[in-house]
C-alpha positions as CSV (number, residue, x, y, z in Angstrom):
1,A,-27.4,-34.7,14.1
2,F,-25.1,-35.2,17.0
3,A,-23.1,-37.8,15.2
4,L,-22.9,-35.6,12.1
5,G,-21.6,-32.7,14.1
6,I,-18.9,-34.9,15.7
7,G,-18.0,-36.3,12.3
8,L,-17.5,-32.8,10.8
9,G,-15.5,-31.8,13.8
10,F,-13.2,-34.8,13.5
11,Q,-12.9,-34.1,9.8
12,E,-11.5,-30.6,10.5
13,I,-9.2,-32.0,13.2
14,A,-7.9,-34.7,10.9
15,N,-7.3,-32.2,8.1
16,N,-5.2,-30.0,10.4
17,F,-3.4,-33.1,11.8
18,V,-2.4,-34.3,8.3
19,S,-1.4,-30.8,7.3
20,G,0.8,-30.6,10.4
21,L,2.6,-33.8,9.4
22,I,3.1,-32.4,5.9
23,L,4.6,-29.2,7.4
24,L,6.9,-31.1,9.7
25,F,8.2,-33.5,7.0
26,E,8.3,-31.3,3.9
27,R,9.4,-28.2,6.0
28,P,8.2,-25.5,3.6
29,I,8.3,-23.2,6.6
30,R,10.5,-23.6,9.7
31,S,10.7,-22.0,13.1
32,G,12.2,-18.5,12.8
33,D,11.0,-18.0,9.2
34,F,9.4,-14.7,8.3
35,V,6.1,-15.5,6.5
36,T,2.9,-13.9,5.3
37,V,-0.4,-15.8,5.6
38,G,-3.4,-13.8,4.4
39,D,-3.3,-10.7,6.5
40,V,-1.0,-12.2,9.1
41,E,2.7,-11.4,8.8
42,G,5.4,-12.3,11.3
43,F,7.9,-14.9,12.5
44,V,7.1,-18.6,12.9
45,R,7.6,-19.5,16.5
46,R,6.2,-23.1,16.8
47,I,4.7,-25.7,14.5
48,S,2.4,-28.1,16.2
49,I,0.1,-30.9,15.0
50,R,-3.0,-28.7,14.9
51,A,-1.8,-25.2,14.3
52,T,1.2,-23.0,13.8
53,E,2.1,-20.1,16.1
54,I,3.1,-16.9,14.3
55,E,4.4,-13.9,16.2
56,T,3.5,-10.6,14.4
57,L,5.6,-7.5,14.4
58,D,3.3,-6.1,17.1
59,N,4.3,-9.1,19.4
60,Q,0.9,-10.7,18.9
61,N,0.9,-14.5,18.8
62,V,-1.6,-15.8,16.2
63,L,-2.5,-19.5,15.8
64,V,-3.0,-20.4,12.2
65,P,-4.6,-23.8,11.4
66,N,-2.2,-26.0,9.5
67,S,-4.7,-26.6,6.8
68,E,-4.5,-22.9,5.8
69,L,-0.7,-23.2,5.5
70,V,-0.9,-26.3,3.2
71,S,-3.9,-25.4,1.0
72,G,-3.6,-21.6,1.0
73,R,-1.1,-19.1,-0.4
74,V,1.9,-18.6,1.9
75,T,4.8,-16.2,1.4
76,N,8.0,-17.4,3.0
77,W,10.4,-14.4,2.8
78,V,13.4,-16.4,3.9
79,L,12.9,-19.9,2.5
80,R,16.1,-19.9,0.5
81,D,18.0,-17.0,1.9
82,P,17.2,-13.9,4.1
83,H,18.0,-11.5,1.3
84,G,15.3,-9.5,-0.5
85,R,14.6,-6.5,-2.7
86,I,12.9,-3.3,-1.6
87,R,11.6,-0.5,-3.8
88,L,11.2,3.2,-2.9
89,H,9.1,5.6,-5.0
90,V,10.3,9.2,-5.0
91,G,9.0,12.1,-7.0
92,V,11.0,15.4,-7.7
93,A,9.8,18.7,-9.1
94,Y,9.8,19.3,-12.8
95,G,13.0,21.1,-13.9
96,S,15.3,19.1,-11.5
97,D,18.5,17.6,-12.8
98,V,17.5,14.0,-13.3
99,E,21.1,12.7,-13.4
100,T,21.9,14.4,-10.0
101,V,18.7,12.8,-8.6
102,R,19.8,9.4,-9.8
103,D,23.3,9.7,-8.4
104,I,22.0,10.9,-5.0
105,M,19.6,8.1,-4.6
106,Q,22.1,5.4,-5.6
107,D,24.8,6.9,-3.3
108,V,22.4,7.0,-0.4
109,A,21.5,3.4,-0.9
110,C,25.1,2.3,-1.2
111,Q,26.0,4.0,2.1
112,H,23.4,2.0,4.1
113,P,24.9,-0.9,6.0
114,E,22.0,-3.2,5.3
115,V,22.1,-2.8,1.5
116,I,24.1,-5.4,-0.4
117,T,27.0,-3.8,-2.4
118,D,29.6,-6.5,-2.4
119,G,28.6,-8.2,-5.6
120,R,26.3,-10.9,-4.1
121,A,23.3,-9.2,-5.7
122,P,22.8,-6.4,-8.3
123,A,23.9,-3.0,-7.1
124,P,21.4,-0.4,-6.1
125,R,19.8,1.3,-9.0
126,A,17.6,4.4,-9.4
127,L,15.2,4.3,-12.4
128,F,13.4,7.2,-14.0
129,M,10.0,5.7,-14.3
130,G,8.0,8.5,-16.0
131,F,6.4,11.9,-15.9
132,G,3.7,12.2,-13.2
133,D,1.0,14.8,-12.8
134,S,3.0,16.9,-10.4
135,S,6.5,15.2,-10.4
136,L,9.2,13.3,-12.2
137,D,8.8,9.8,-10.8
138,F,11.8,7.7,-9.7
139,E,12.1,4.3,-8.2
140,L,15.1,3.1,-6.1
141,R,15.6,-0.7,-6.2
142,C,18.1,-2.4,-3.9
143,R,18.6,-5.6,-2.1
144,I,19.2,-5.9,1.6
145,N,20.7,-8.5,3.9
146,R,17.5,-9.2,5.9
147,I,14.1,-8.8,4.2
148,D,12.4,-8.9,7.6
149,R,14.0,-5.5,8.3
150,R,12.7,-3.9,5.2
151,F,10.5,-1.4,7.0
152,A,13.4,0.0,9.0
153,V,15.6,0.1,6.0
154,C,13.0,1.9,3.9
155,S,12.6,4.5,6.7
156,D,16.3,5.1,7.0
157,L,16.6,5.5,3.2
158,N,13.7,8.0,3.1
159,F,15.3,10.1,5.8
160,A,18.7,10.1,4.0
161,I,17.2,10.9,0.6
162,D,15.2,13.8,2.0
163,A,18.3,15.2,3.7
164,A,20.4,14.8,0.6
165,F,17.7,16.4,-1.6
166,R,17.5,19.4,0.7
167,A,21.3,19.9,0.6
168,A,21.3,19.7,-3.2
169,G,18.3,22.1,-3.5
170,I,16.1,19.4,-5.1
171,T,12.4,19.8,-4.3
172,I,9.9,17.1,-3.6
173,P,6.6,18.5,-4.9
174,F,3.1,18.0,-3.6
175,P,0.0,17.5,-5.7
176,Q,-1.4,20.8,-7.0
177,R,-5.0,21.5,-7.8
178,D,-6.5,24.4,-9.7
179,L,-9.7,25.9,-8.3
180,H,-11.9,27.8,-10.8
181,I,-14.6,30.0,-9.3
182,V,-17.5,30.8,-11.6
183,S,-19.7,33.7,-10.6
184,Y,-23.2,34.1,-12.0
185,P,-25.1,37.4,-12.2
186,E,-27.7,38.0,-9.5
187,P,-31.3,37.5,-10.7
188,T,-33.2,40.8,-11.3
189,A,-36.2,41.6,-9.2
190,A,-39.5,40.5,-10.8
191,Q,-41.5,43.3,-12.5
192,P,-44.6,44.2,-10.5
193,K,-47.8,43.1,-12.1
194,E,-50.4,45.6,-13.2
195,P,-53.5,45.6,-11.0
196,E,-56.5,44.0,-12.5
197,A,-59.3,46.2,-13.6
198,T,-62.3,46.4,-11.4
199,E,-65.8,45.7,-12.5
200,A,-66.5,49.4,-12.8
201,Q,-63.4,50.0,-14.9
202,R,-64.1,47.2,-17.4
203,P,-65.5,48.4,-20.7
204,R,-69.1,47.6,-21.3
205,I,-69.9,45.5,-24.4
206,P,-73.3,46.2,-25.9
207,H,-75.6,43.2,-25.8
208,P,-76.9,42.2,-29.2
209,E,-80.7,42.6,-29.6
C-alpha cells in the first residue's frame, strides 16, 4: 500500500512535470497573459515545472497544476493580440425613437479612448435585437485595445449611455408586473339545527296485537 501510494504520487508529479515542459516549449501561455482557467481568471505571473502562478483581479495568487493547463480548457485572451470585443445589452421603453437610440450608443462608444475606431477593427455598432417583455432590446458591440480592461470599459460606457439617454429624454424601463386580487364572498353562518324531539314528544306507534 505504501509503495502504491508513492507510485500514484510520483505519477501526478510526473504528469505536472511533463505538462510544465510542454508549456515552456510550446508557449500556449506566457508570463503576462490574461487567461481564464475554470473559475480562475487573471494574469500569468510565473510558469514553473509543477504549477503556474496566476494573479487574479483581486490580487490573489493561485497556483494551478500544469496538467490542468495542458489537458483542460484554457482561454488566453491575449494569445495573438490584446484586442477583444465587448457587448453591452441595453433596453429602452416602447415608443422610443430607435434610430436616435442607435446613434447615441454608437457615438458614445466612438468617444471612448479604449474603443478601436481607426480601422484596425470593425467600427462600434448598435444592433436592434428584438422586442422584450418590457423594453426594446439593443446590443452595443465594439472592440477595445485591451480586453483585460473590459470591465472598466463596460462601466464607463454604461455611465455615458445612461447620461446621454437622460439628456435625450429616452427612458430605460424596469420590468412591470400586474397584480390581480380576487375577492371571494364570506361564507354565510350555518343554519341552527332544530332540537331533537324528546321521548315524551315523539309520537306513539300502536303495537300490533
